[in-house]
All heavy atoms as TSV, in Angstrom:
chain	resi	resn	atom	element	x	y	z
A	1	MET	N	N	-25.331	109.588	68.248
A	1	MET	CA	C	-25.787	110.829	68.865
A	1	MET	C	C	-25.888	111.914	67.806
A	1	MET	O	O	-25.083	111.956	66.886
A	1	MET	CB	C	-24.803	111.276	69.956
A	1	MET	CG	C	-24.819	110.392	71.168
A	1	MET	SD	S	-23.940	110.973	72.645
A	1	MET	CE	C	-22.638	111.957	72.080
A	2	LYS	N	N	-26.846	112.777	67.981
A	2	LYS	CA	C	-26.975	113.903	67.068
A	2	LYS	C	C	-25.887	114.920	67.367
A	2	LYS	O	O	-25.514	115.131	68.519
A	2	LYS	CB	C	-28.340	114.561	67.219
A	2	LYS	CG	C	-29.486	113.705	66.743
A	2	LYS	CD	C	-30.786	114.460	66.848
A	2	LYS	CE	C	-31.930	113.604	66.356
A	2	LYS	NZ	N	-33.204	114.321	66.463
A	3	THR	N	N	-25.399	115.551	66.351
A	3	THR	CA	C	-24.351	116.552	66.539
A	3	THR	C	C	-24.971	117.916	66.781
A	3	THR	O	O	-26.015	118.256	66.226
A	3	THR	CB	C	-23.428	116.613	65.317
A	3	THR	OG1	O	-24.216	116.925	64.180
A	3	THR	CG2	C	-22.712	115.296	65.109
A	4	GLY	N	N	-24.317	118.701	67.651
A	4	GLY	CA	C	-24.731	120.077	67.876
A	4	GLY	C	C	-25.839	120.276	68.896
A	4	GLY	O	O	-26.239	121.413	69.134
A	5	ILE	N	N	-26.391	119.209	69.496
A	5	ILE	CA	C	-27.485	119.413	70.447
A	5	ILE	C	C	-27.073	119.151	71.893
A	5	ILE	O	O	-27.805	119.469	72.811
A	5	ILE	CB	C	-28.709	118.529	70.103
A	5	ILE	CG1	C	-28.371	117.049	70.230
A	5	ILE	CG2	C	-29.244	118.841	68.726
A	5	ILE	CD1	C	-29.584	116.144	70.224
A	6	HIS	N	N	-25.905	118.572	72.095
A	6	HIS	CA	C	-25.471	118.222	73.444
A	6	HIS	C	C	-24.577	119.321	74.021
A	6	HIS	O	O	-23.758	119.907	73.316
A	6	HIS	CB	C	-24.715	116.893	73.430
A	6	HIS	CG	C	-25.551	115.763	72.927
A	6	HIS	ND1	N	-26.529	115.173	73.691
A	6	HIS	CD2	C	-25.579	115.131	71.728
A	6	HIS	CE1	C	-27.115	114.225	73.000
A	6	HIS	NE2	N	-26.564	114.176	71.800
A	7	PRO	N	N	-24.728	119.602	75.335
A	7	PRO	CA	C	-23.873	120.625	75.950
A	7	PRO	C	C	-22.435	120.121	76.075
A	7	PRO	O	O	-22.175	118.919	76.086
A	7	PRO	CB	C	-24.501	120.836	77.328
A	7	PRO	CG	C	-25.225	119.576	77.606
A	7	PRO	CD	C	-25.678	119.036	76.289
A	8	LYS	N	N	-21.507	121.041	76.193
A	8	LYS	CA	C	-20.104	120.677	76.377
A	8	LYS	C	C	-19.930	120.101	77.779
A	8	LYS	O	O	-20.558	120.546	78.729
A	8	LYS	CB	C	-19.195	121.887	76.193
A	8	LYS	CG	C	-19.173	122.401	74.779
A	8	LYS	CD	C	-18.016	123.340	74.580
A	8	LYS	CE	C	-18.040	123.903	73.190
A	8	LYS	NZ	N	-17.380	123.075	72.225
A	9	TYR	N	N	-19.081	119.099	77.888
A	9	TYR	CA	C	-18.835	118.413	79.153
A	9	TYR	C	C	-17.422	118.760	79.597
A	9	TYR	O	O	-16.465	118.571	78.854
A	9	TYR	CB	C	-18.992	116.910	78.951
A	9	TYR	CG	C	-19.133	116.127	80.220
A	9	TYR	CD1	C	-20.280	116.201	80.990
A	9	TYR	CD2	C	-18.115	115.292	80.653
A	9	TYR	CE1	C	-20.424	115.462	82.145
A	9	TYR	CE2	C	-18.238	114.548	81.809
A	9	TYR	CZ	C	-19.397	114.638	82.548
A	9	TYR	OH	O	-19.531	113.910	83.697
A	10	TYR	N	N	-17.288	119.297	80.813
A	10	TYR	CA	C	-16.008	119.757	81.317
A	10	TYR	C	C	-15.545	118.897	82.488
A	10	TYR	O	O	-16.357	118.352	83.238
A	10	TYR	CB	C	-16.110	121.204	81.818
A	10	TYR	CG	C	-16.615	122.175	80.784
A	10	TYR	CD1	C	-17.936	122.613	80.799
A	10	TYR	CD2	C	-15.769	122.660	79.801
A	10	TYR	CE1	C	-18.403	123.506	79.856
A	10	TYR	CE2	C	-16.229	123.562	78.848
A	10	TYR	CZ	C	-17.539	123.980	78.887
A	10	TYR	OH	O	-17.994	124.863	77.956
A	11	LYS	N	N	-14.243	118.821	82.676
A	11	LYS	CA	C	-13.665	118.243	83.885
A	11	LYS	C	C	-13.457	119.420	84.832
A	11	LYS	O	O	-12.678	120.331	84.538
A	11	LYS	CB	C	-12.333	117.569	83.563
A	11	LYS	CG	C	-11.762	116.793	84.702
A	11	LYS	CD	C	-10.530	116.028	84.263
A	11	LYS	CE	C	-10.019	115.181	85.390
A	11	LYS	NZ	N	-8.810	114.444	84.968
A	12	VAL	N	N	-14.207	119.431	85.960
A	12	VAL	CA	C	-14.197	120.592	86.851
A	12	VAL	C	C	-13.733	120.192	88.248
A	12	VAL	O	O	-13.776	119.033	88.636
A	12	VAL	CB	C	-15.598	121.239	86.957
A	12	VAL	CG1	C	-16.043	121.771	85.627
A	12	VAL	CG2	C	-16.623	120.271	87.490
A	13	THR	N	N	-13.308	121.202	88.990
A	13	THR	CA	C	-12.949	121.022	90.389
A	13	THR	C	C	-14.105	121.529	91.235
A	13	THR	O	O	-14.531	122.673	91.101
A	13	THR	CB	C	-11.668	121.802	90.733
A	13	THR	OG1	O	-10.615	121.331	89.889
A	13	THR	CG2	C	-11.282	121.607	92.178
A	14	VAL	N	N	-14.617	120.672	92.109
A	14	VAL	CA	C	-15.711	121.030	93.009
A	14	VAL	C	C	-15.085	121.519	94.315
A	14	VAL	O	O	-14.210	120.864	94.871
A	14	VAL	CB	C	-16.628	119.820	93.281
A	14	VAL	CG1	C	-17.749	120.206	94.217
A	14	VAL	CG2	C	-17.174	119.271	91.984
A	15	THR	N	N	-15.551	122.661	94.812
A	15	THR	CA	C	-15.027	123.239	96.037
A	15	THR	C	C	-16.130	123.307	97.081
A	15	THR	O	O	-17.214	123.812	96.815
A	15	THR	CB	C	-14.483	124.662	95.783
A	15	THR	OG1	O	-13.532	124.593	94.731
A	15	THR	CG2	C	-13.837	125.232	97.030
A	16	CYS	N	N	-15.850	122.806	98.289
A	16	CYS	CA	C	-16.791	122.893	99.403
A	16	CYS	C	C	-16.573	124.218	100.111
A	16	CYS	O	O	-15.463	124.526	100.535
A	16	CYS	CB	C	-16.571	121.722	100.367
A	16	CYS	SG	S	-17.662	121.778	101.806
A	17	THR	N	N	-17.642	125.001	100.253
A	17	THR	CA	C	-17.505	126.308	100.894
A	17	THR	C	C	-17.402	126.205	102.411
A	17	THR	O	O	-16.939	127.125	103.061
A	17	THR	CB	C	-18.693	127.221	100.533
A	17	THR	OG1	O	-19.908	126.575	100.928
A	17	THR	CG2	C	-18.738	127.490	99.046
A	18	THR	N	N	-17.800	125.073	102.994
A	18	THR	CA	C	-17.748	124.898	104.439
A	18	THR	C	C	-16.353	124.541	104.923
A	18	THR	O	O	-15.811	125.175	105.817
A	18	THR	CB	C	-18.744	123.802	104.881
A	18	THR	OG1	O	-20.035	124.144	104.412
A	18	THR	CG2	C	-18.771	123.675	106.393
A	19	CYS	N	N	-15.756	123.505	104.307
A	19	CYS	CA	C	-14.464	123.023	104.815
A	19	CYS	C	C	-13.301	123.290	103.864
A	19	CYS	O	O	-12.148	123.109	104.241
A	19	CYS	CB	C	-14.547	121.531	105.120
A	19	CYS	SG	S	-14.756	120.491	103.661
A	20	GLY	N	N	-13.575	123.703	102.636
A	20	GLY	CA	C	-12.512	123.985	101.683
A	20	GLY	C	C	-12.018	122.769	100.926
A	20	GLY	O	O	-11.061	122.862	100.160
A	21	ASN	N	N	-12.624	121.619	101.112
A	21	ASN	CA	C	-12.234	120.398	100.417
A	21	ASN	C	C	-12.482	120.550	98.922
A	21	ASN	O	O	-13.449	121.185	98.505
A	21	ASN	CB	C	-13.038	119.214	100.968
A	21	ASN	CG	C	-12.597	117.900	100.393
A	21	ASN	OD1	O	-11.439	117.705	100.068
A	21	ASN	ND2	N	-13.532	116.979	100.261
A	22	THR	N	N	-11.598	119.996	98.098
A	22	THR	CA	C	-11.779	120.032	96.646
A	22	THR	C	C	-11.643	118.626	96.080
A	22	THR	O	O	-10.903	117.802	96.606
A	22	THR	CB	C	-10.743	120.945	95.971
A	22	THR	OG1	O	-9.441	120.447	96.252
A	22	THR	CG2	C	-10.867	122.380	96.433
A	23	PHE	N	N	-12.386	118.369	95.002
A	23	PHE	CA	C	-12.271	117.107	94.272
A	23	PHE	C	C	-12.719	117.343	92.845
A	23	PHE	O	O	-13.384	118.328	92.546
A	23	PHE	CB	C	-13.089	115.992	94.940
A	23	PHE	CG	C	-14.543	116.310	95.153
A	23	PHE	CD1	C	-15.482	115.967	94.202
A	23	PHE	CD2	C	-14.964	116.951	96.307
A	23	PHE	CE1	C	-16.825	116.259	94.405
A	23	PHE	CE2	C	-16.298	117.239	96.517
A	23	PHE	CZ	C	-17.229	116.890	95.555
A	24	GLU	N	N	-12.321	116.449	91.946
A	24	GLU	CA	C	-12.632	116.612	90.533
A	24	GLU	C	C	-13.809	115.731	90.126
A	24	GLU	O	O	-13.977	114.630	90.631
A	24	GLU	CB	C	-11.416	116.258	89.682
A	24	GLU	CG	C	-10.329	117.287	89.729
A	24	GLU	CD	C	-9.236	117.020	88.715
A	24	GLU	OE1	O	-9.306	115.993	88.004
A	24	GLU	OE2	O	-8.320	117.836	88.647
A	25	THR	N	N	-14.597	116.243	89.201
A	25	THR	CA	C	-15.724	115.506	88.642
A	25	THR	C	C	-16.003	116.045	87.248
A	25	THR	O	O	-15.337	116.979	86.794
A	25	THR	CB	C	-16.966	115.620	89.549
A	25	THR	OG1	O	-17.961	114.708	89.087
A	25	THR	CG2	C	-17.538	117.019	89.569
A	26	GLY	N	N	-16.985	115.499	86.581
A	26	GLY	CA	C	-17.386	115.987	85.277
A	26	GLY	C	C	-18.719	116.708	85.364
A	26	GLY	O	O	-19.591	116.317	86.134
A	27	SER	N	N	-18.864	117.783	84.591
A	27	SER	CA	C	-20.094	118.561	84.643
A	27	SER	C	C	-20.239	119.399	83.379
A	27	SER	O	O	-19.268	119.629	82.660
A	27	SER	CB	C	-20.082	119.479	85.858
A	27	SER	OG	O	-21.225	120.312	85.864
A	28	THR	N	N	-21.452	119.886	83.147
A	28	THR	CA	C	-21.672	120.804	82.041
A	28	THR	C	C	-21.398	122.239	82.475
A	28	THR	O	O	-21.332	123.117	81.634
A	28	THR	CB	C	-23.116	120.684	81.509
A	28	THR	OG1	O	-24.026	120.894	82.575
A	28	THR	CG2	C	-23.348	119.314	80.898
A	29	SER	N	N	-21.234	122.465	83.780
A	29	SER	CA	C	-20.855	123.778	84.288
A	29	SER	C	C	-19.338	123.869	84.347
A	29	SER	O	O	-18.646	122.868	84.522
A	29	SER	CB	C	-21.408	124.010	85.691
A	29	SER	OG	O	-22.805	123.969	85.685
A	30	LYS	N	N	-18.797	125.058	84.250
A	30	LYS	CA	C	-17.342	125.223	84.294
A	30	LYS	C	C	-16.811	125.273	85.712
A	30	LYS	O	O	-15.632	125.040	85.952
A	30	LYS	CB	C	-16.935	126.479	83.543
A	30	LYS	CG	C	-17.165	126.373	82.056
A	30	LYS	CD	C	-16.650	127.589	81.338
A	30	LYS	CE	C	-16.878	127.449	79.842
A	30	LYS	NZ	N	-16.363	128.593	79.096
A	31	GLU	N	N	-17.679	125.604	86.680
A	31	GLU	CA	C	-17.243	125.726	88.069
A	31	GLU	C	C	-18.378	125.269	88.983
A	31	GLU	O	O	-19.539	125.586	88.736
A	31	GLU	CB	C	-16.899	127.186	88.384
A	31	GLU	CG	C	-16.436	127.440	89.776
A	31	GLU	CD	C	-16.159	128.910	90.032
A	31	GLU	OE1	O	-16.147	129.708	89.080
A	31	GLU	OE2	O	-15.963	129.254	91.198
A	32	LEU	N	N	-18.048	124.508	90.037
A	32	LEU	CA	C	-19.044	124.048	90.986
A	32	LEU	C	C	-18.593	124.354	92.402
A	32	LEU	O	O	-17.443	124.120	92.760
A	32	LEU	CB	C	-19.277	122.536	90.860
A	32	LEU	CG	C	-20.009	122.039	89.631
A	32	LEU	CD1	C	-20.036	120.523	89.631
A	32	LEU	CD2	C	-21.416	122.568	89.594
A	33	ARG	N	N	-19.518	124.859	93.204
A	33	ARG	CA	C	-19.292	125.068	94.638
A	33	ARG	C	C	-20.455	124.432	95.374
A	33	ARG	O	O	-21.607	124.610	94.989
A	33	ARG	CB	C	-19.229	126.557	94.983
A	33	ARG	CG	C	-18.001	127.226	94.478
A	33	ARG	CD	C	-17.907	128.643	95.006
A	33	ARG	NE	N	-17.231	129.442	94.002
A	33	ARG	CZ	C	-17.531	130.671	93.689
A	33	ARG	NH1	N	-18.500	131.281	94.324
A	33	ARG	NH2	N	-16.861	131.303	92.770
A	34	VAL	N	N	-20.138	123.691	96.434
A	34	VAL	CA	C	-21.176	123.049	97.231
A	34	VAL	C	C	-21.075	123.536	98.665
A	34	VAL	O	O	-20.006	123.926	99.130
A	34	VAL	CB	C	-21.063	121.503	97.176
A	34	VAL	CG1	C	-21.363	120.994	95.788
A	34	VAL	CG2	C	-19.708	121.026	97.628
A	35	ASP	N	N	-22.208	123.534	99.372
A	35	ASP	CA	C	-22.216	123.967	100.768
A	35	ASP	C	C	-21.649	122.907	101.691
A	35	ASP	O	O	-20.955	123.221	102.644
A	35	ASP	CB	C	-23.639	124.310	101.217
A	35	ASP	CG	C	-24.163	125.571	100.562
A	35	ASP	OD1	O	-23.348	126.431	100.198
A	35	ASP	OD2	O	-25.385	125.683	100.414
A	36	THR	N	N	-21.962	121.654	101.429
A	36	THR	CA	C	-21.529	120.562	102.296
A	36	THR	C	C	-21.075	119.403	101.428
A	36	THR	O	O	-21.747	119.034	100.486
A	36	THR	CB	C	-22.699	120.093	103.188
A	36	THR	OG1	O	-23.249	121.226	103.851
A	36	THR	CG2	C	-22.225	119.116	104.227
A	37	CYS	N	N	-19.939	118.822	101.768
A	37	CYS	CA	C	-19.418	117.675	101.022
A	37	CYS	C	C	-19.323	116.472	101.953
A	37	CYS	O	O	-19.615	116.564	103.146
A	37	CYS	CB	C	-18.057	117.998	100.420
A	37	CYS	SG	S	-16.761	118.235	101.638
A	38	SER	N	N	-18.882	115.341	101.422
A	38	SER	CA	C	-18.765	114.133	102.239
A	38	SER	C	C	-17.663	114.251	103.285
A	38	SER	O	O	-17.632	113.491	104.241
A	38	SER	CB	C	-18.507	112.925	101.354
A	38	SER	OG	O	-17.289	113.089	100.650
A	39	ASN	N	N	-16.773	115.217	103.138
A	39	ASN	CA	C	-15.697	115.430	104.104
A	39	ASN	C	C	-16.197	116.115	105.380
A	39	ASN	O	O	-15.639	115.907	106.454
A	39	ASN	CB	C	-14.585	116.265	103.460
A	39	ASN	CG	C	-13.326	116.255	104.258
A	39	ASN	OD1	O	-12.972	115.257	104.859
A	39	ASN	ND2	N	-12.629	117.373	104.255
A	40	CYS	N	N	-17.257	116.922	105.281
A	40	CYS	CA	C	-17.725	117.672	106.446
A	40	CYS	C	C	-19.191	117.410	106.808
A	40	CYS	O	O	-19.691	117.938	107.794
A	40	CYS	CB	C	-17.508	119.169	106.233
A	40	CYS	SG	S	-18.373	119.872	104.826
A	41	HIS	N	N	-19.920	116.592	106.036
A	41	HIS	CA	C	-21.321	116.302	106.332
A	41	HIS	C	C	-21.421	115.369	107.542
A	41	HIS	O	O	-20.693	114.392	107.636
A	41	HIS	CB	C	-21.982	115.639	105.120
A	41	HIS	CG	C	-23.469	115.577	105.226
A	41	HIS	ND1	N	-24.118	114.618	105.957
A	41	HIS	CD2	C	-24.426	116.368	104.702
A	41	HIS	CE1	C	-25.419	114.812	105.880
A	41	HIS	NE2	N	-25.626	115.867	105.123
A	42	PRO	N	N	-22.305	115.672	108.495
A	42	PRO	CA	C	-22.406	114.869	109.720
A	42	PRO	C	C	-22.686	113.389	109.485
A	42	PRO	O	O	-22.214	112.548	110.233
A	42	PRO	CB	C	-23.566	115.509	110.480
A	42	PRO	CG	C	-23.644	116.896	109.971
A	42	PRO	CD	C	-23.195	116.830	108.544
A	43	PHE	N	N	-23.417	113.042	108.451
A	43	PHE	CA	C	-23.715	111.634	108.188
A	43	PHE	C	C	-22.441	110.854	107.859
A	43	PHE	O	O	-22.226	109.753	108.326
A	43	PHE	CB	C	-24.706	111.492	107.041
A	43	PHE	CG	C	-25.040	110.066	106.702
A	43	PHE	CD1	C	-25.927	109.349	107.485
A	43	PHE	CD2	C	-24.445	109.435	105.621
A	43	PHE	CE1	C	-26.239	108.031	107.188
A	43	PHE	CE2	C	-24.743	108.117	105.315
A	43	PHE	CZ	C	-25.640	107.426	106.104
A	44	PHE	N	N	-21.576	111.446	107.056
A	44	PHE	CA	C	-20.358	110.761	106.632
A	44	PHE	C	C	-19.247	110.834	107.671
A	44	PHE	O	O	-18.361	109.988	107.692
A	44	PHE	CB	C	-19.868	111.330	105.300
A	44	PHE	CG	C	-20.819	111.085	104.176
A	44	PHE	CD1	C	-21.577	112.110	103.657
A	44	PHE	CD2	C	-20.972	109.822	103.644
A	44	PHE	CE1	C	-22.460	111.893	102.619
A	44	PHE	CE2	C	-21.853	109.576	102.610
A	44	PHE	CZ	C	-22.594	110.613	102.094
A	45	THR	N	N	-19.260	111.840	108.530
A	45	THR	CA	C	-18.200	111.969	109.544
A	45	THR	C	C	-18.523	111.188	110.810
A	45	THR	O	O	-17.666	111.048	111.672
A	45	THR	CB	C	-17.979	113.445	109.917
A	45	THR	OG1	O	-19.199	113.990	110.433
A	45	THR	CG2	C	-17.516	114.253	108.722
A	46	GLY	N	N	-19.755	110.698	110.958
A	46	GLY	CA	C	-20.129	109.931	112.144
A	46	GLY	C	C	-20.575	110.800	113.300
A	46	GLY	O	O	-20.753	110.327	114.409
A	47	LYS	N	N	-20.803	112.072	113.073
A	47	LYS	CA	C	-21.225	112.990	114.133
A	47	LYS	C	C	-22.704	113.323	114.057
A	47	LYS	O	O	-23.167	114.267	114.672
A	47	LYS	CB	C	-20.407	114.284	114.052
A	47	LYS	CG	C	-18.936	114.059	114.281
A	47	LYS	CD	C	-18.167	115.340	114.167
A	47	LYS	CE	C	-16.678	115.085	114.336
A	47	LYS	NZ	N	-15.906	116.298	114.147
A	48	GLN	N	N	-23.451	112.530	113.290
A	48	GLN	CA	C	-24.884	112.774	113.139
A	48	GLN	C	C	-25.602	112.421	114.432
A	48	GLN	O	O	-25.289	111.436	115.091
A	48	GLN	CB	C	-25.442	111.947	111.995
A	48	GLN	CG	C	-26.893	112.224	111.707
A	48	GLN	CD	C	-27.366	111.455	110.489
A	48	GLN	OE1	O	-26.712	110.547	110.024
A	48	GLN	NE2	N	-28.507	111.832	109.982
A	49	LYS	N	N	-26.576	113.232	114.778
A	49	LYS	CA	C	-27.362	113.002	115.987
A	49	LYS	C	C	-28.731	112.464	115.587
A	49	LYS	O	O	-29.347	112.943	114.651
A	49	LYS	CB	C	-27.517	114.295	116.773
A	49	LYS	CG	C	-26.195	114.834	117.269
A	49	LYS	CD	C	-26.373	116.116	118.030
A	49	LYS	CE	C	-25.020	116.648	118.463
A	49	LYS	NZ	N	-25.119	117.913	119.148
A	50	PHE	N	N	-29.194	111.465	116.303
A	50	PHE	CA	C	-30.465	110.842	115.997
A	50	PHE	C	C	-31.541	111.226	117.004
A	50	PHE	O	O	-32.484	110.492	117.199
A	50	PHE	CB	C	-30.299	109.320	115.983
A	50	PHE	CG	C	-29.397	108.833	114.889
A	50	PHE	CD1	C	-28.096	108.461	115.158
A	50	PHE	CD2	C	-29.856	108.753	113.597
A	50	PHE	CE1	C	-27.264	108.012	114.158
A	50	PHE	CE2	C	-29.032	108.299	112.573
A	50	PHE	CZ	C	-27.738	107.929	112.864
A	51	THR	N	N	-31.427	112.363	117.647
A	51	THR	CA	C	-32.375	112.739	118.697
A	51	THR	C	C	-33.785	112.926	118.161
A	51	THR	O	O	-34.745	112.503	118.787
A	51	THR	CB	C	-31.927	114.028	119.404
A	51	THR	OG1	O	-31.746	115.047	118.418
A	51	THR	CG2	C	-30.633	113.809	120.160
A	52	ALA	N	N	-33.931	113.534	116.986
A	52	ALA	CA	C	-35.267	113.750	116.432
A	52	ALA	C	C	-35.915	112.421	116.073
A	52	ALA	O	O	-37.090	112.200	116.327
A	52	ALA	CB	C	-35.193	114.655	115.213
A	53	ALA	N	N	-35.163	111.515	115.491
A	53	ALA	CA	C	-35.704	110.214	115.099
A	53	ALA	C	C	-36.074	109.402	116.337
A	53	ALA	O	O	-37.092	108.710	116.353
A	53	ALA	CB	C	-34.701	109.454	114.246
A	54	ASP	N	N	-35.245	109.451	117.371
A	54	ASP	CA	C	-35.543	108.708	118.593
A	54	ASP	C	C	-36.858	109.163	119.209
A	54	ASP	O	O	-37.641	108.354	119.667
A	54	ASP	CB	C	-34.418	108.874	119.615
A	54	ASP	CG	C	-33.158	108.137	119.194
A	54	ASP	OD1	O	-33.258	107.256	118.330
A	54	ASP	OD2	O	-32.097	108.459	119.734
A	55	GLY	N	N	-37.120	110.439	119.221
A	55	GLY	CA	C	-38.354	110.956	119.788
A	55	GLY	C	C	-39.585	110.473	119.043
A	55	GLY	O	O	-40.598	110.137	119.638
A	56	ARG	N	N	-39.505	110.410	117.735
A	56	ARG	CA	C	-40.633	109.950	116.932
A	56	ARG	C	C	-40.879	108.462	117.134
A	56	ARG	O	O	-42.025	108.022	117.187
A	56	ARG	CB	C	-40.400	110.250	115.452
A	56	ARG	CG	C	-40.618	111.734	115.138
A	56	ARG	CD	C	-40.366	111.992	113.712
A	56	ARG	NE	N	-38.934	112.300	113.617
A	56	ARG	CZ	C	-38.268	112.498	112.511
A	56	ARG	NH1	N	-38.861	112.394	111.362
A	56	ARG	NH2	N	-37.002	112.796	112.524
A	57	ILE	N	N	-39.816	107.704	117.251
A	57	ILE	CA	C	-39.968	106.259	117.472
A	57	ILE	C	C	-40.591	105.997	118.836
A	57	ILE	O	O	-41.501	105.177	118.970
A	57	ILE	CB	C	-38.601	105.545	117.340
A	57	ILE	CG1	C	-38.128	105.634	115.893
A	57	ILE	CG2	C	-38.699	104.096	117.799
A	57	ILE	CD1	C	-36.702	105.220	115.687
A	58	ASP	N	N	-40.126	106.703	119.853
A	58	ASP	CA	C	-40.693	106.544	121.197
A	58	ASP	C	C	-42.169	106.938	121.220
A	58	ASP	O	O	-42.988	106.278	121.851
A	58	ASP	CB	C	-39.918	107.377	122.212
A	58	ASP	CG	C	-38.527	106.829	122.461
A	58	ASP	OD1	O	-38.296	105.627	122.195
A	58	ASP	OD2	O	-37.663	107.608	122.916
A	59	LYS	N	N	-42.506	108.000	120.509
A	59	LYS	CA	C	-43.904	108.445	120.445
A	59	LYS	C	C	-44.784	107.392	119.769
A	59	LYS	O	O	-45.876	107.089	120.242
A	59	LYS	CB	C	-43.975	109.764	119.673
A	59	LYS	CG	C	-45.335	110.400	119.662
A	59	LYS	CD	C	-45.285	111.750	118.944
A	59	LYS	CE	C	-46.642	112.384	118.890
A	59	LYS	NZ	N	-46.616	113.672	118.194
A	60	PHE	N	N	-44.271	106.791	118.672
A	60	PHE	CA	C	-44.998	105.734	117.981
A	60	PHE	C	C	-45.194	104.525	118.887
A	60	PHE	O	O	-46.297	103.980	118.991
A	60	PHE	CB	C	-44.235	105.327	116.712
A	60	PHE	CG	C	-44.866	104.174	115.968
A	60	PHE	CD1	C	-45.883	104.396	115.065
A	60	PHE	CD2	C	-44.420	102.877	116.178
A	60	PHE	CE1	C	-46.464	103.345	114.378
A	60	PHE	CE2	C	-44.990	101.819	115.493
A	60	PHE	CZ	C	-46.021	102.058	114.590
A	61	ASN	N	N	-44.119	104.101	119.557
A	61	ASN	CA	C	-44.196	102.942	120.447
A	61	ASN	C	C	-45.157	103.185	121.602
A	61	ASN	O	O	-45.906	102.298	122.001
A	61	ASN	CB	C	-42.807	102.587	120.982
A	61	ASN	CG	C	-41.919	102.005	119.913
A	61	ASN	OD1	O	-42.392	101.535	118.881
A	61	ASN	ND2	N	-40.622	102.045	120.148
A	62	LYS	N	N	-45.160	104.401	122.127
A	62	LYS	CA	C	-46.056	104.732	123.236
A	62	LYS	C	C	-47.511	104.725	122.757
A	62	LYS	O	O	-48.400	104.234	123.447
A	62	LYS	CB	C	-45.690	106.098	123.798
A	62	LYS	CG	C	-46.473	106.482	125.008
A	62	LYS	CD	C	-45.994	107.824	125.562
A	62	LYS	CE	C	-46.805	108.239	126.755
A	62	LYS	NZ	N	-46.382	109.540	127.280
A	63	ARG	N	N	-47.766	105.223	121.569
A	63	ARG	CA	C	-49.112	105.305	121.019
A	63	ARG	C	C	-49.718	103.911	120.836
A	63	ARG	O	O	-50.897	103.695	121.085
A	63	ARG	CB	C	-49.112	106.038	119.696
A	63	ARG	CG	C	-50.498	106.116	119.051
A	63	ARG	CD	C	-50.472	106.790	117.702
A	63	ARG	NE	N	-50.102	108.174	117.857
A	63	ARG	CZ	C	-49.650	108.940	116.871
A	63	ARG	NH1	N	-49.499	108.448	115.662
A	63	ARG	NH2	N	-49.327	110.205	117.087
A	64	TYR	N	N	-48.908	102.954	120.387
A	64	TYR	CA	C	-49.404	101.616	120.101
A	64	TYR	C	C	-49.016	100.590	121.167
A	64	TYR	O	O	-49.104	99.387	120.931
A	64	TYR	CB	C	-48.925	101.168	118.722
A	64	TYR	CG	C	-49.542	102.029	117.623
A	64	TYR	CD1	C	-48.785	102.996	116.985
A	64	TYR	CD2	C	-50.875	101.886	117.276
A	64	TYR	CE1	C	-49.343	103.805	115.997
A	64	TYR	CE2	C	-51.447	102.686	116.285
A	64	TYR	CZ	C	-50.680	103.639	115.659
A	64	TYR	OH	O	-51.248	104.437	114.706
A	65	ASN	N	N	-48.618	101.069	122.334
A	65	ASN	CA	C	-48.272	100.226	123.487
A	65	ASN	C	C	-47.258	99.138	123.130
A	65	ASN	O	O	-47.415	97.969	123.465
A	65	ASN	CB	C	-49.526	99.581	124.094
A	65	ASN	CG	C	-50.443	100.616	124.685
A	65	ASN	OD1	O	-49.986	101.613	125.252
A	65	ASN	ND2	N	-51.734	100.421	124.550
A	66	ILE	N	N	-46.219	99.530	122.435
A	66	ILE	CA	C	-45.148	98.606	122.067
A	66	ILE	C	C	-44.015	98.787	123.070
A	66	ILE	O	O	-43.543	99.895	123.290
A	66	ILE	CB	C	-44.655	98.881	120.634
A	66	ILE	CG1	C	-45.796	98.677	119.651
A	66	ILE	CG2	C	-43.473	97.974	120.303
A	66	ILE	CD1	C	-45.461	99.102	118.232
A	67	GLU	N	N	-43.559	97.672	123.647
A	67	GLU	CA	C	-42.487	97.748	124.617
A	67	GLU	C	C	-41.139	97.617	123.907
A	67	GLU	O	O	-40.987	96.777	123.014
A	67	GLU	CB	C	-42.618	96.634	125.669
A	67	GLU	CG	C	-43.817	96.800	126.547
A	67	GLU	CD	C	-43.876	95.701	127.607
A	67	GLU	OE1	O	-42.846	95.083	127.882
A	67	GLU	OE2	O	-44.976	95.489	128.125
A	68	ASN	N	N	-40.171	98.427	124.309
A	68	ASN	CA	C	-38.825	98.330	123.750
A	68	ASN	C	C	-38.092	97.163	124.378
A	68	ASN	O	O	-38.197	96.929	125.566
A	68	ASN	CB	C	-38.040	99.613	124.016
A	68	ASN	CG	C	-38.621	100.767	123.232
A	68	ASN	OD1	O	-39.244	100.581	122.203
A	68	ASN	ND2	N	-38.421	101.952	123.743
A	69	LYS	N	N	-37.382	96.428	123.579
A	69	LYS	CA	C	-36.636	95.281	124.078
A	69	LYS	C	C	-35.233	95.655	124.414
A	69	LYS	O	O	-34.634	96.506	123.938
A	69	LYS	CB	C	-36.631	94.160	123.049
A	69	LYS	CG	C	-38.011	93.598	122.841
A	69	LYS	CD	C	-37.970	92.467	121.867
A	69	LYS	CE	C	-39.371	91.910	121.663
A	69	LYS	NZ	N	-39.385	90.789	120.760
């Protein structure tokens, strides 16, 4: 590697502003804040709603006369 061209790499604590969860990672920034983490994101907590996707699938099936099994 060339010397003097790479940014400094820090061990930082990432803080979630929604739930307050913290975890450590590596970054070129000295401080990281995220809006949503895996602790509070609906996909990872199992509280995700699929209502929008269901509507699109039903619309597609209706358009092409596909029967749901």
